[in-house]
N, C-alpha and C positions, 0 to 999 in steps of 0.2 A: 139345341138350345145354346146360346152364348150369353156371357157376362161381359159387362162393361163397367170400369172404375169411373166412379162419379165425375173425378177431375178431368177425364177423358170425354165425359158426355158434355160437360160444361165447355170443353174448349171447341168440341165439334159444333154447338150451337152457339157459339159466341156471335153476336150481333144478328142471330135470325129474328125475324120478324114472326107474328104468328100467323099470318095468313098463308100464302102460298110463296116458298122460299127456297132456293137451291145455294148450297155453300159451296167452297172451293174442294179440292181433293187433299185428303189428308190421311197420314199414316196413323192405322189402330192397333196394329199388331207385326209379327215378323210374317213378311209376304202377303200383308193385308192392307189396302188403302180404301178409303171410302167417299161419297160426297153425301152429306147431310142434306135432309130434304123436308121442309114442313109442308104438308099438303092438309087442307082442310083443318087445320089447328091440329093436325097430329103429327109427331116426329117419326122420320123414317131415317135408315140410312141405306145407301146403296153400296154394296160391298163389291171391291173388285180384289179378288183372292187369286194369288200364284198357286200353281199345281200343288196338293198336298205332297206330290212325291219329290218335287223340288225343294219341299221345305223339309222334308225327311220325317214325313208324318205316315208314309205308307210305300208299300212297293210300287214300282213302274205300273204293274199291269192294274192296280187299282186306281190308277188315274186315267185309263182309258175308257172309252164309251163304244157301246155296242151301234152295229148298225142294223137297217131293216133285215138283212139275211142272216142275223147272228153273229158275224163276224166283228172284229175290232175297228173302231176308226181311230185313228194315230193323229193326235192334235199336234200342232207346233210346240216345241220346246217352251217358247214365250207365249204363252195364251194366259189368259183369266176367266174365272169362274166368277159369275154375278150372282150375287144373293140381295135380297131385300129384306131387312130387318125392321119389325116393328117394336113398339112398346119403348121407345127411346125418351124416356122422361126421367127427371132427376129426381133421385130418391135419397133419403137419409142413410141408407145402409151402405155398407162398404162398398158392393157391387150392384150393379141393377142387371136382371135378367130379360133377355132380348128373346123375342120368339119370331122364328122365320115366318114372313107373311105368306098365308095362303093365297096363291093367285087367284082363286075365285072369288074373295074378298071384294065386294062392291067399290070401295075406296079404289082398288087398283083396277078394276075393269072400266075405268075412265079414260077418254082420251087425255084429258089434261094431266092425269098422274103418269100415264105413258108417255106423253110427252117431255116432263121433266125428265123421267128414266133415260130417253134417248138423248136429252141434251147433256146428262151425266155423262152417258158413254161417249158422246162426241167429244166432250172435254178430256175424257179420258184418252181417247185415242190421239186427239191433238197433242197432249203432254207427251205420250208414249207411242209415236208412229210406228215403233217396231212391234208392239203388241197389236196384232189384227184378227185376232182370233177371241172369240168370246162365246161362252158357254152357260147355260143356265138350265133350271130343273123347273117344269111347269105343267100345267094341264094343256091340252091343245087349243082353247079358246084364248088363254092368256098369249100364246106363242102368236097367234092368228092377229090379234090386237097388236101385238109388238110389231110385227112385221108390217103391218099397217103405218103404223107411227114411225116407224124407222124410214119407210119410203117416202113418207111427208114431210119430216123433220131431220133427214141426214143432213148434214152440214153440205154447203155447196162443194162440187169436186170430189165429194166421197161416193164410193162405189161400193154397194152393200150385196154380198153374196150370201144366201143361207145355204147352211149344210144341212141339205135335205135328206143325205142318207142316214142321218142319225135316227134312231129307234127313241120313241117315246118312252119316258119323260124327260129325255135330255133333247136340247135343242142348240143349235148354235149358228153364229155367220161370222163372216169375215169381213173386213173393212179395208179398202185401199184406196189412196189417192187417184183421181182419175187420170194423171199422167204418170203414174208407174206403170212399167212394163214388166 
């Protein structure tokens, strides 16, 4: 559960139309940036979060992922964790409670929404090419949908490699420009 201050919510969605819309990358906190999205008249934001360890919120070991053999997978120092937040509507209270979206929610299980998500990831990578590892937590079905959509909608010249050694419910992928060696 997260909370957002109304004036930050207002700034995130300034200029949004109420159909399908994707905003620009914006800071929303220490080590947290997001891309606001409107899909089917509902507001979401796609968050790109620096490791909790880098932000001083946990021990290094707490930021590691398990692999299929029960060992640890060590991510690069500069990676991002992707989260999707729903319930991003202006309220009169001082803060707005956000809910992490269930990846099984019908809205997310559409190619249109996942295409917006992929566009946000490609924008983020374009702005921060040094950040080339991305992780998220989901059900296997959403991971498969996202994998298909990234393959279909990856920016030209971008190579996507899935980190298949990660154990569910965590998934990840790396991006690189095809001319990188």
